[in-house]
N, C-alpha and C positions, 0 to 999 in steps of 0.2 A: 504494500500500500504506500509506504513512505517513498520507496524507490520510484513508483509510478508518478507520484506527485513531483518528486525531484526532476524526473525526466520531462514532465510537463512544463515546469518552470524553465528548464534549460532550453526546450524548444521555443518557448515564448521569447526568451532572451535572444536566441539566434535570429528569430523572425524580426524582432525589433532592430537588431544590429544590421541585418541585411537591408531592410527597407530604408533605414536612416542613411546607411553608408551609400547605397546606390542613388538615393535622393540627392545627396551632396555631390556625388560623382557627376550627376547630370549638370548641376550648376558649375562645378569646377572645370570639367572638360570643355564645356561650352565657352566659359570665360577664357580658357587657354587657347581655344580655337580662334577667338577674336583678339589674341595677342594682349590680353590683360596681364598685369603683373600678378601672377598667382603665388600664393604662399603655401598654405596647407589646409587640411580638413581637420576640424576638431569634432569629436563625437562625444556626446553626453547621454545619460540614461533617457532624457526626455527629448532629445533632438541632436542636431548637428549644425555646424557653421563652416561654410567654405570661405576662407580668407583670400581675397584678391582685391586688387586696386584697379580702378578704371577711372577715366575722365567722367565728370558729371555731365559733360556736354556730348557724350556719346549718343549714337542714334537710337531712336525709339525701337527699331526692330532688333538691334543687338541686345538692348536691355530686356526686351520682351522674351527673346529666345533664351537668354541666360536664366531668367526667372522661371519660365514654364518648363524648361528641360529638367529641372529638379523633380517636380511632381510627375512629369511624363516618364522619367526613368524609374521612379518608384512604382508607377502603374505597370510598367513593362516587367519589372522584376517580380511584382506580386503575381501576375498571371503566369510567369515562367515557373515560379515555385509551386503555384497551384496546379500546374500541369504535370510537373515531374515528381512532386513529393508523393511517396507511395502510401502514406497513411492519411485517411480522410478526416478522422476526428480532430487532429490538431489544426486542420485547415480552418476550423471555426475560429480559433484564436488568431490565425493569420488574417482572416477577413476583418475581424474586429480591430486588430492592431493597425492594419493597413488603412482602413477608413478613418480611424481616430487620428493617426499621424497626418493623413492627407487633409482632412477637414480642419484640423488645428492649424496647419501651415497656411491654409488658404483663407483663414480669418482676416478680415480687413483691419488688421492691427499692425502698425509699424513697430519693429522691423521684420515681421514675418513675411513670407512670400506674398500673401494676400494684401498686406499693407503696402508692400513695394509695388505690387500691380496697381493698387488703387492710386498711389502717388504718380505712377507712370501715366495713367490715363487722365488724371487731373491736370498733368502738365500739358496735355493737348488742348486744354481749355484756359487754364489760368497761368499766371506768372510762376516762375520757379519758387519764389518765396511764398506766395499764397498757396500754391499746391502743397508744399511741405507742411505749412501750418494747418491747412484744412485736413490733411491726412492724419496729423497728430490729434487734432480735435475729434475727428471721427473715430480714431483708435480708442480714445478715452471713453467715448460714448459706448462703443462695443464692450469695452472692459466693464463699464458701469452695468450693462445688461448682465454680464457674467456675475457681478457682485450681487445683483438682485436675485439671481437664481440660486445663489449659494445655500440659503436656508432649506431649499428642497433637495439639494444634492450635497449635503455636508460630508465631504470626503477630504481627507488631508491632502491628497494629491491635487484635488481641485483647488484648494486654498493656495497651495504652493504655485500652481500654474498661474493663478490670478496675480499673486505677488510678483512672480517673474515677469509677467506682461507689463504690470505697472512700472516695475523697475526699468525694463528695457525701453519702454516708450518714453518714460521721463528722461532717461539717459540720452535718447535721440533728440528729444525736445531741447535739452540743454546744448546740444551740438548744432542746433539749427543755424546759428550765425556762422559757425565754422564752415558748414556745407555751402552756405550762400557765398561767403568770401571766396571759397575754393572755386565755385561755379563762375564767379565774376573774374577771378584771377586767370583762370584758364582762357577766358575770352581775350585777355590782355596778352598772354604768353603765346597763344597758338592762333593760327589762321584757320577759321572754319568756313566752308563754302555752303552756307545755308541759302536756300532759294527763296524762302519766305521773308517778307519784310514787315516790320511793325514799328509804328511811331509811338514813342513813349515819353513820359515826363521825367522818369528817374530810373536808377538801376533796379529798384524794387519791382519794376514792371517788366524786367527782362524775362523772356520766355525761352524755353528749350527749342532748339532747331529753328530759331529765328535770328535774323540780323536786325539791328535796330537803328533808328534815327531818333536822336534825343532832341526834343524841343524844350529847352531849359532856359527859363528867364528870357524868353523871346530870342534866344540864340539857338541855332540849329547845329548839331554836331553829328557826324557819323559815329557809330559805336566805337570804332578804333580811335578816333580823335579824342573822344571823351575819356576813354580808358587810359590812353597815353598821358593825357593831361592830368588825370587823377593820380596815377602811380608815379609820374615824374615829380609831382608836388610832394608826395610822401617821401621820396628820396631826398629832397631838399630839406 
């Protein structure tokens, strides 16, 4: 009896490890394909993190593929295990684990995959700064819904999950100015050939995949002129 229970827990551990590992492999290998600066994969009991660095001004399609290839790889490995695993009873655990990990990661909470996808699509509508702020606000709303549901699902792992989400979202919120500064600095350092044009009043209105004309204090600047002036003044 004890041995069968132990084997059952071991099977669940292997399933969790494989699903999380291949989920992160999907992100990691896609990032490497696009020549991102990749570091390593960190695996935890509740999930994983693929560490890589990319420009914040990278294209929509590249970001989308890096994000969706994690869940996609997890789905592929799930059906592969389901097909080749010889014992049917443990596959119930596999199904529950797979959908739990998948649904958790696709929650619209930053920095989960779902939160990053939300931010990516908001960037098609709003400025970079507004998109990130709206993503964080919506993340807190979704976390708030989780907190409301806690009395009906009072489990210690559920509590830890909510605490983890609050911590990570708050950490990202504190970094919001760093991300914005990096986004703007890249515009100064590199030349991007964006086809779409937008007239704005300040840097706060800059959008991803757009070049800008700044109408500032009745003076008109190209994006590059404005940024050169801004950063040259900082050097002085």
